[in-house]
C-alpha positions in Angstrom: -13.4 35.7 11.6 -15.7 38.1 13.8 -15.7 40.4 10.9 -16.5 37.6 8.3 -19.0 35.8 10.0 -22.3 37.3 9.9 -21.2 39.6 6.4 -19.8 36.4 4.3 -21.0 33.0 3.5 -18.6 30.3 4.3 -17.4 27.0 2.8 -15.1 24.4 4.1 -14.1 21.5 2.1 -12.0 18.4 3.3 -10.0 16.7 0.7 -10.2 13.7 2.6 -7.3 11.9 2.9 -5.0 13.9 0.8 -1.2 14.1 1.4 0.6 17.1 1.8 3.6 16.0 -0.1 1.3 15.0 -3.1 -0.7 18.2 -3.1 2.7 20.2 -2.6 4.3 18.6 -5.8 1.2 19.2 -7.9 0.9 22.6 -7.2 4.6 23.3 -8.2 4.3 21.5 -11.1 1.0 23.0 -12.5 -1.1 20.0 -12.3 -3.7 21.8 -10.3 -4.1 25.2 -11.9 -7.8 25.5 -10.8 -7.1 25.0 -6.9 -3.4 27.1 -7.1 -4.6 30.4 -8.3 -6.7 30.7 -4.9 -3.9 29.5 -2.9 -1.7 32.2 -1.4 1.3 32.3 -2.8 0.5 29.5 -5.1 1.3 27.1 -2.4 -0.4 25.0 0.2 0.3 25.6 3.9 1.7 22.8 6.0 0.0 22.0 9.0 -0.4 19.4 11.1 -4.0 17.1 11.3 -6.2 17.0 14.5 -6.7 13.6 13.8 -5.0 10.4 12.0 -8.4 9.6 10.6 -11.5 10.9 9.1 -13.9 10.4 12.1 -11.5 11.7 14.9 -10.4 14.6 12.5 -13.8 16.0 11.7 -14.7 15.6 15.2 -11.9 18.3 16.1 -12.6 20.4 13.2 -16.3 20.9 13.9 -15.1 21.5 17.4 -13.4 24.7 15.7 -9.8 22.9 15.7 -8.5 23.0 12.5 -5.4 21.8 11.4 -2.6 23.7 13.0 0.5 25.2 11.6 3.4 23.0 11.5 5.4 25.4 13.6 5.8 26.2 17.3 2.8 28.0 18.8 0.4 29.1 20.3 -1.7 29.6 17.0 -5.2 31.7 17.1 -7.9 30.2 16.1 -10.6 31.2 13.6 -13.6 29.5 15.5 -13.4 28.5 19.4 -16.3 27.3 21.7 -16.2 29.8 25.0 -14.0 28.6 27.7 -12.1 29.8 30.3 -8.3 29.5 29.9 -8.2 29.2 26.4 -4.8 29.9 24.9 -5.8 30.2 21.3 -8.7 32.2 21.8 -8.1 35.6 20.3 -9.5 38.6 19.6 -10.7 38.2 15.8 -11.7 34.5 16.7 -15.3 33.9 16.1 -16.5 32.3 19.4 -19.8 30.3 20.1 -21.5 29.5 23.3 -22.8 26.0 21.7 -20.7 22.5 21.8 -19.6 22.7 18.0 -19.1 25.2 15.7 -22.1 24.0 12.9 -24.7 24.9 15.9 -22.6 28.1 16.7 -22.9 29.2 13.0 -26.7 28.3 13.0 -27.1 30.4 16.0 -25.9 33.5 14.3 -28.0 33.1 11.2 -26.5 30.5 9.1 -28.2 27.7 7.0 -25.4 24.6 7.6 -25.5 22.2 4.8 -23.2 19.2 4.6 -22.7 17.1 1.4 -20.9 14.3 2.6 -18.4 11.6 0.6 -16.5 9.1 2.8 -18.6 6.5 5.1 -19.1 8.5 8.1 -21.2 11.0 6.4 -23.5 8.6 4.4 -26.2 7.8 7.3 -26.0 4.1 6.6 -25.9 3.2 10.1 -26.2 5.1 13.4 -22.2 6.0 13.4 -23.0 7.5 9.7 -25.6 9.7 11.2 -23.6 12.0 13.8 -21.3 14.4 11.8 -24.2 15.1 9.4 -26.5 15.1 12.2 -24.9 18.3 13.4 -26.3 20.4 10.1 -29.6 21.4 9.6 -29.6 19.8 6.2 -27.3 17.0 4.9 -26.7 15.1 1.3 -25.3 11.9 1.0 -25.9 9.4 -2.2 -23.9 6.3 -3.5 -22.5 8.8 -6.2 -21.0 10.8 -3.8 -19.0 8.1 -2.0 -15.7 6.3 -2.3 -16.2 3.8 -5.0 -17.7 6.4 -7.5 -15.3 7.4 -10.7 -17.4 10.9 -11.0 -17.8 11.5 -6.9 -16.9 14.9 -7.1 -18.8 16.0 -9.9 -21.8 14.9 -8.5 -21.0 16.5 -4.9 -20.5 19.8 -7.1 -23.9 19.7 -8.9 -25.6 18.9 -5.4 -23.8 22.3 -4.2 -25.0 24.0 -7.2 -28.3 23.1 -6.3 -28.2 23.8 -2.5 -26.9 27.4 -3.5 -29.7 28.0 -6.1 -32.6 27.0 -3.7 -31.4 29.2 -0.6 -33.0 32.5 -0.2 -30.7 35.4 -1.3 -31.0 36.9 2.2 -29.9 33.7 4.0 -26.3 33.1 5.3 -24.7 29.9 4.1 -22.1 27.6 6.0 -21.5 24.7 3.4 -19.4 22.0 4.3 -18.1 19.3 1.5 -16.2 16.1 2.3 -14.6 15.4 -1.1 -14.5 11.3 -1.3 -12.2 11.4 -4.5 -8.7 11.0 -2.8 -9.7 8.0 -0.5 -9.3 4.6 -1.5 -10.1 3.1 -4.3 -8.7 5.8 -6.3 -7.1 3.5 -9.0 -9.4 4.6 -11.4 -8.6 7.8 -12.2 -5.6 6.9 -13.5 -5.7 6.3 -17.1 -4.1 2.5 -17.5 -4.2 1.8 -13.7 -6.0 -1.6 -12.8 -8.1 -2.9 -9.9 -5.4 -5.6 -9.7 -2.7 -3.4 -9.2 -4.1 -1.1 -7.1 -4.2 2.2 -5.2 -0.6 4.1 -5.3 0.9 7.5 -4.8 0.4 8.1 -8.6 -3.2 7.1 -8.5 -3.8 9.5 -5.4 -2.4 12.6 -7.6 -4.5 11.7 -10.2 -7.2 11.8 -8.0 -6.3 15.4 -7.0 -5.8 16.1 -10.5 -9.6 15.2 -11.4 -10.8 17.3 -8.3 -9.5 20.3 -9.8 -10.8 20.0 -12.8 -14.5 20.4 -11.1 -13.4 22.4 -8.2 -13.9 25.6 -10.0 -17.6 25.2 -10.2 -17.6 24.7 -6.6 -15.8 27.7 -5.6 -18.3 29.5 -8.4 -21.3 28.6 -6.7 -20.2 29.2 -2.9 -19.6 32.9 -4.0 -22.6 33.3 -6.4 -24.6 35.1 -4.0 -22.0 37.2 -1.8 -18.5 36.9 -1.1 -17.4 34.0 0.6 -14.6 32.6 2.7 -13.1 29.7 1.9 -11.2 26.8 3.7 -9.8 24.1 1.8 -7.8 21.4 3.7 -7.0 17.7 4.2 -8.1 15.8 7.4 -5.4 13.4 7.2 -3.0 11.9 5.0 -2.6 8.3 4.1 0.4 5.9 3.7 1.4 4.1 0.6 4.1 1.9 1.6 6.0 4.3 3.1 8.4 3.0 5.6 6.7 -0.3 5.5 3.1 1.6 6.5 0.0 1.3 4.4 -3.5 3.6 5.1 -4.0 5.6 8.0 -5.3 5.8 11.6 -1.6 5.3 12.3 1.4 7.9 13.7 3.5 8.2 10.0 4.1 11.8 9.3 2.5 11.4 6.2 -0.5 10.7 8.1 -0.2 13.5 10.1 1.1 16.1 7.8 -1.9 17.8 5.4 -2.1 20.5 3.0 -4.3 23.8 4.0 -5.3 27.3 2.4 -7.6 29.8 3.4 -8.8 32.5 1.1 -11.8 34.7 0.0 -13.9 34.1 -2.9 -15.1 37.4 -4.2 -18.7 37.9 -4.7 -20.7 38.6 -7.6 -20.4 42.9 -7.0 -16.9 42.4 -7.0 -14.6 44.1 -9.8 -14.3 42.0 -12.9 -10.5 41.7 -12.4 -10.8 40.5 -9.0 -13.1 37.4 -9.6 
C-alpha cells in the first residue's frame, strides 16, 4: 500500500451483513458475475470480521483493522496507525500518524467521501454522526437505507455524481456502506412477502440485486485513474442457525465474512485490461 497510496484512487465497499457461505455459493454458481469477474480466481477469501455488528466492525476497519484472514497469522496489514510494537505493520503497510485511516488518507491528499447505508451512517442522531463524521464529505438519504428496495442503485448514482464533481488531479478515497443485504431484504426475492420475512434465500437475492448494479460503481471509481478496491462484509447474520437470529452475537456465520481486494484499471489501461 505504500506504493498505492498517493498514486491510485481507493474504493472501500462494505456489503453490510453479508454471510460468507451465501457469497461463496453464489460466486460458485455463477449468480454474481459482475463481482466474480473481479475476485482473485473467481473466489471470495474467507476472513474473520473485526466486530459482530456494524458499529464495532467499522470502528475497527477505519482504524486499519480490516477483516483478518481465517488462518494462523500474524497477517501483515494494508493500513496501520503508527504505534510501537505492532506485529502486523510490515514494509508495505501504509502507516499514518493520525487516529484513524480516513484522516490518515486525508493527510496524504485524498478527498474522503462516505456514502452511507445503514442507520449508523444516517446522521439522524448523535450516534449516527460519528462514522460519517470521520469523512470530509458524507452522504445519506432515506433512499440509501435498509427499507428501500432500490437502495444500492441510489447509492451508485450518488457515487457517480461525486466522482464527476471531483477535480481530475485530486485523489479519492470513496467508501460505500451497502445496506441492501441487511434486514429487511425480503423484497429482493420475487414472490416473498413481508409476513414471511427474511431468510437465507432473500439474503442471497439481495446479493444478486447488488451484483446487477455494482459494475457501475466500479466503472465510476476507475473513471479517472486506476483504483485499488476492497470489497468485504463487516459481519454476517444468522437466519435460525443453531437457533440464532440476527447478529451482535458469537456464531460462526456472524464472524466469518467474504473479502476481496483487486485493482480496477483506469481509463488509460489497454482495452483488454479493462
